[in-house]
Each structure stands twice: as C-alpha cells, then as structure tokens.
C-alpha positions in Angstrom: -173.6 63.8 -90.4 -177.0 62.2 -89.2 -176.3 60.1 -86.2 -178.3 57.0 -87.6 -178.3 54.4 -85.3 -180.2 56.8 -83.8 -183.3 56.8 -85.4 -184.9 54.6 -83.1 -185.2 57.3 -80.5 -186.6 60.0 -82.8 -189.3 57.6 -83.5 -189.7 57.0 -79.8 -189.9 61.1 -78.9 -192.2 62.0 -81.2 -194.6 59.2 -80.4 -194.5 60.6 -77.8 -195.2 64.0 -78.5 -197.8 62.9 -80.7 -199.6 61.5 -78.0 -198.4 64.5 -75.5 -196.6 61.9 -72.9 -193.7 64.1 -72.8 -191.9 64.7 -69.1 -190.6 67.1 -67.1 -186.9 65.8 -66.9 -185.4 62.7 -69.5 -181.9 60.7 -68.2 -180.1 59.8 -71.5 -177.7 57.1 -70.7 -174.8 55.2 -71.9 -171.2 55.3 -72.7 -169.2 58.3 -73.7 -169.3 58.3 -77.2 -172.6 57.5 -78.4 -173.3 60.5 -79.7 -175.9 61.9 -76.0 -174.7 65.5 -76.0 -176.2 65.5 -80.4 -180.2 64.3 -78.7 -179.9 66.4 -76.9 -179.6 69.0 -78.7 -182.2 67.8 -81.3 -184.6 67.1 -78.0 -183.7 70.9 -77.5 -183.9 71.8 -80.9 -187.2 70.7 -81.0 -188.5 71.6 -77.6 -188.2 74.5 -78.1 -188.7 75.2 -81.4 -185.5 76.3 -83.0 -184.6 76.3 -86.8 -183.9 74.7 -89.0 -184.8 71.4 -87.4 -183.1 68.5 -88.2 -184.8 65.0 -88.7 -181.8 63.0 -86.8 -179.2 64.7 -84.0 -175.8 65.1 -86.2 -171.9 64.7 -85.6 -170.8 67.0 -84.7 -173.6 67.9 -82.6 -174.9 72.1 -83.7 -174.3 75.2 -81.7 -177.0 76.3 -79.6 -177.8 79.7 -78.5 -182.0 80.4 -77.6 -182.7 82.9 -74.9 -185.1 79.8 -72.9 -182.1 77.4 -73.2 -179.5 76.5 -70.2 -176.7 74.4 -70.2 -174.9 73.4 -67.8 -171.1 72.2 -67.4 -168.0 72.0 -64.2 -166.6 75.6 -65.4 -162.8 75.0 -67.0 -161.0 75.4 -64.2 -163.3 72.2 -61.8 -164.6 69.1 -62.6 -167.7 69.3 -60.9 -171.2 71.3 -61.3 -171.1 72.6 -58.2 -174.4 74.7 -56.0 -174.7 77.5 -57.3 -174.8 77.1 -61.0 -177.9 74.7 -59.7 -178.9 77.8 -57.7 -178.7 79.8 -60.6 -180.2 77.4 -62.9 -184.1 76.7 -60.8 -183.8 80.5 -60.2 -183.6 81.4 -63.5 -186.4 78.1 -64.4 -188.5 79.6 -62.4 -188.8 82.4 -64.8 -191.5 83.5 -67.8 -190.2 82.0 -71.2 -188.6 84.3 -73.7 -189.6 83.2 -76.5 -193.2 81.3 -75.4 -192.0 77.6 -76.2 -191.2 77.3 -72.2 -187.6 76.9 -71.0 -185.0 73.4 -71.5 -181.5 73.4 -69.0 -179.2 70.4 -70.6 -177.0 69.3 -67.3 -174.7 68.1 -69.2 -172.4 65.2 -67.1 -175.1 65.1 -64.6 -172.7 62.4 -62.2 -170.9 65.8 -62.2 -172.9 67.4 -59.9 -171.5 67.4 -56.2 -174.2 66.8 -53.4 -175.5 70.1 -52.8 -175.6 70.5 -56.3 -177.9 67.0 -56.1 -180.2 67.7 -53.9 -180.4 71.5 -54.3 -182.0 69.9 -57.8 -184.5 67.7 -56.8 -187.5 69.9 -55.7 -187.0 71.5 -59.2 -186.9 67.9 -60.8 -190.1 67.0 -59.0 -192.3 70.0 -60.1 -190.7 71.9 -63.2 -191.9 75.5 -63.2 -193.9 76.3 -66.5 -192.9 74.4 -68.9 -189.9 73.0 -68.1 -187.9 70.7 -69.3 -184.5 68.9 -67.6 -182.5 67.0 -69.6 -179.7 65.2 -67.9 -176.4 63.4 -69.3 -175.0 60.8 -68.0 -171.8 58.7 -68.6 -171.7 56.5 -65.4 -174.8 56.0 -63.8 -172.9 55.0 -61.1 -171.4 58.0 -59.6 -175.3 59.7 -60.4 -177.4 59.8 -56.4 -180.7 57.7 -56.3 -182.4 60.3 -56.0 -181.8 62.0 -58.9 -181.8 58.8 -61.0 -185.3 58.0 -59.7 -186.6 61.5 -60.2 -186.2 61.3 -64.5 -187.4 59.2 -67.4 -184.5 57.3 -68.5 -183.6 56.9 -71.6 -180.4 54.6 -72.5 -178.1 54.0 -76.3 -175.6 51.9 -77.0 -173.7 51.9 -79.6 -174.6 50.4 -83.0 -173.0 47.0 -84.4 -170.0 47.1 -85.8 -170.9 46.6 -89.1 -172.8 50.1 -88.6 -170.8 52.2 -86.6 -168.1 51.2 -89.3 -170.2 52.0 -92.1 -170.4 55.6 -90.6 -167.5 56.1 -89.9 -166.5 55.1 -93.2 -168.5 58.2 -94.7 -167.0 60.2 -92.7 -163.8 59.3 -93.5 -162.7 56.7 -95.9 -159.9 54.6 -95.7 -158.8 55.3 -92.2 -158.1 53.1 -89.8 -161.6 52.4 -88.0 -161.8 49.4 -87.0 -158.9 49.4 -84.8 -159.6 52.5 -83.3 -163.7 51.3 -82.5 -161.6 48.2 -81.3 -160.3 51.3 -78.7 -163.3 52.8 -78.4 -165.3 49.6 -77.0 -167.7 50.5 -79.8 -168.9 53.7 -79.3 -168.5 55.2 -83.0 -168.5 59.0 -81.2 -165.1 58.4 -79.0 -163.8 56.3 -82.0 -163.0 59.3 -84.0 -160.8 60.3 -80.3 -159.2 57.4 -80.4 -158.0 57.3 -84.2 -156.5 61.1 -83.5 -154.3 58.4 -80.7 -153.7 55.9 -83.0 -151.9 58.1 -85.8 -150.1 60.3 -83.5 -149.0 56.7 -81.4 -147.7 55.6 -85.0 -146.4 59.2 -85.9 -144.3 58.1 -82.0 -143.3 54.9 -83.6 -141.5 56.2 -86.9 -139.8 59.5 -85.3 -138.6 56.8 -82.4 -137.4 55.0 -85.5 -135.6 57.2 -86.8 -134.2 58.5 -83.9 -132.6 54.7 -83.2 -130.9 55.1 -86.7 -129.5 58.0 -86.6 -131.9 60.0 -89.4 -133.8 63.1 -86.9 -132.8 65.3 -84.5 -134.0 64.6 -80.7 -133.9 68.4 -80.4 -136.9 68.5 -83.1 -138.7 66.1 -81.9 -139.0 66.6 -78.9 -140.0 70.2 -79.9 -143.3 68.3 -81.9 -144.0 65.2 -78.7 -143.7 69.0 -75.7 -147.4 70.4 -77.9 -149.1 66.9 -77.0 -150.4 65.8 -73.9 -147.3 65.0 -71.1 -149.5 61.8 -69.8 -150.4 60.9 -73.7 -146.8 60.6 -74.6 -145.2 59.2 -71.6 -147.6 56.7 -71.4 -147.4 56.3 -75.2 -143.5 55.9 -74.3 -143.7 53.2 -71.8 -146.0 50.9 -74.0 -143.5 50.4 -76.4 -140.4 50.1 -74.0 -142.0 47.5 -71.7 -142.9 45.4 -74.4 -139.3 46.5 -75.7 -138.6 44.9 -72.3 -141.0 41.8 -72.6 -139.1 40.9 -75.9 -135.3 41.3 -74.8 -136.7 39.6 -71.5 -137.8 36.4 -73.4 -134.0 36.6 -75.4 -136.7 38.1 -79.2 -136.1 40.7 -80.5 -139.3 41.5 -81.3 -143.0 41.0 -79.9 -146.9 41.3 -80.1 -147.9 45.0 -80.3 -144.2 46.3 -80.7 -143.8 49.4 -83.4 -140.3 49.4 -82.9 -138.0 47.9 -85.4 -135.9 45.5 -85.0 -132.1 46.3 -86.4 -133.2 49.6 -83.7 -133.6 48.2 -80.9 -130.4 46.6 -81.8 -128.5 48.8 -80.9 -130.0 50.1 -77.7 -127.4 48.5 -74.4 -130.7 46.2 -73.4 -129.2 46.6 -70.0 -130.1 49.9 -69.6 -133.1 49.1 -70.9 -135.2 48.6 -67.7 -133.5 50.9 -66.5 -134.7 53.6 -69.4 -138.1 52.2 -69.0 -137.8 53.0 -64.9 -137.5 56.4 -65.0 -139.9 57.0 -67.3 -142.5 55.4 -65.3 -141.2 57.6 -62.6 -141.9 60.5 -64.4 -145.4 58.8 -64.8 -146.2 59.3 -61.3 -145.1 63.1 -61.3 -147.3 65.4 -60.7 -148.3 68.0 -64.2 -146.6 71.4 -63.4 -143.4 69.2 -61.8 -140.9 68.7 -64.3 -140.5 71.1 -68.2 -141.2 68.7 -70.1 -139.9 69.5 -73.0 -136.5 69.9 -71.8 -136.9 66.2 -70.1 -138.3 65.2 -73.4 -134.5 66.8 -74.9 -133.2 64.3 -72.7 -135.3 60.9 -73.2 -134.3 61.2 -76.4 -130.9 61.6 -76.7 -129.9 59.5 -74.6 -132.8 56.9 -76.8 -130.6 58.4 -80.2 -127.0 57.9 -78.5 -128.1 54.0 -77.6 -128.7 54.4 -74.3 -125.7 54.1 -73.3 -126.1 55.6 -70.2 -129.1 55.9 -67.8 -129.5 57.5 -64.8 -131.3 60.4 -62.6 -129.8 63.8 -62.3 -131.4 66.2 -59.9 -133.1 69.3 -61.4 -130.6 72.9 -61.9 -134.3 74.3 -60.4 -134.6 71.9 -57.3 -137.6 70.8 -58.0 -138.5 66.9 -57.7 -138.3 65.7 -61.3 -136.1 62.6 -63.1 -134.7 62.1 -66.3 -132.0 60.0 -68.1 -128.6 61.8 -68.7 -126.9 62.5 -71.2 
C-alpha cells in the first residue's frame, strides 16, 4: 500500500534528479514507524532502475534483489554492525557496477554501527567511489557519531497528522482499534501496526485471566499458549494488570482506570497475597532469559491465580538454577 505521507519527499527527490543535485550520501532520519526503510528501498529502486517503479514508497517494503545493491544490517546473532561488514561493503563499492547504473548501499540502522565500523566508513562517505549512493537510516540520531552525521545530507521523516494516519491504517484494516494503537505508537502509523497486535494479545491475555478466575479455563492450556509469546511481553502485561489491581485494593475499590480484570474475579482473590503475587512476577521480570522454564513457570503462576491466590511463595527450582515462581 502506498505511503501517502511520503508524497512531499518523493516530489523533492524527483526535483533533485531533474536538477542533477543528487547527493552521494543521505541520512534518512525520524522516529521508528514512519516508513524510512520503505523510502530507502524506493530510492534504491529509482537509482538502479529496478522495475516496476512505484509512484510512492510502499508498505510493506518491497524485497529488492539487485547485484549492485547492498543492504547492511546487524547479523542475526548480534545487535551491532561491525567493522568487517563495513570493510566488505567499502571493497564492494570500489568494484565496477554490474548493470551500469551505479551502486547503492543501505546501512540499516546506521546508529547500530560500532565506533570502529563508523570510522571505517568515513573516507567512503567523503569520496564515494564511482557512481555510488550511500543511504543511512537512523532511528536515533543521538547514537550516530557527529563525524557520520556531518558527511550526509539529512532527510527528515515525520509522522503524518493523526487524521491522515488513522485514514491510512483504516484502509489497511478497517474497523480495528487504530486510535488506541496509534496513541501507543506515538503517532507513527507503521509502528501502530505492531502496537495493534500487542493490544490484541493483551486483550486475549486478560480474557484468559478472567476465564481462569471464573474457573472456566485450564491453567495448563493457557500456559501452553502464553509460552509461545515473548516472555517479557507476558510478564510485563501481567505486572501491569496486577499493579492496577493492587492500586484498586489499596484504595478499597474493585476497579481502577485501565484495569481489565473483572470485579467478580478480583473479589475471588485472596487480597493479602495479591501483593506477594505481583512481587513474584516483578522478580521474574528481572531474571535473564533462559534461566527458567517458561511454560512450567507460567503454569505455576496461573494455577495460583485459578486457585484464588490462596498460597503465594517462593519455590526453589529442581535444576538448581535461580528462578522464582508461585507455589501451587
């Protein structure tokens, strides 16, 4: 789907082409979720004459395959772009173009480069070989070395207006809770897509908590579903709802703003143990990934919840590793 808030960017870029004012290195800056990667792909397609051309950048970004295009990102098992990746890129840019339209390199995100990698790129940014174009994508300008920043022409991408963003999102998926998702995403439409999925998963988890509290669901079955999700997402969601429940209990109420747990379910819980239960969840949130069995831990937590939090405590694991779980 066309990213229509990129219209002004496209007009400006085509004007650069018409007046032969194309830079050798550009920096696409702006918050996550405004379409910078789609814009980078669109620029690469224009520069390398990859057909079919599109009038605007599109979402999701179109996969590009071209012998003169290099898209550099952190390896799957790392969080940074290393110096060896940049050295290989620089060497490749010095070679003759396969198709004759020049070469394009995208560094995504540029703020993920190590200091050594960034330093290795400086000379190439100043004097790109041949007809090369370097496109740097930055989600966080504060993490980009000033030496890199100063050698690129910056193109800033901002979120569209709320009305335009909601119209675009509703066209993508009519009737979804886009207003809430867009608010969570800070106004960035593409980030709102992922936020909507999180909202829907959070709502599903709350439904499971209410069903467990009413005795109409199996803790083991629910734990098996939740174990397929990101553990941090699950524990953060539980902590948020339990925190709201604790606030309600402390204030002598059965509800609080944002609390999605049914009053009837909350009334079944042993309120003296509610804070202990929240403490266990918060301690689990601090545990490193892989230090505990996620499904068994979730089963213990959910069994306690289904039992109305009659018991709450710490139980040492059988394998001797450090982790916390509710006893049940």
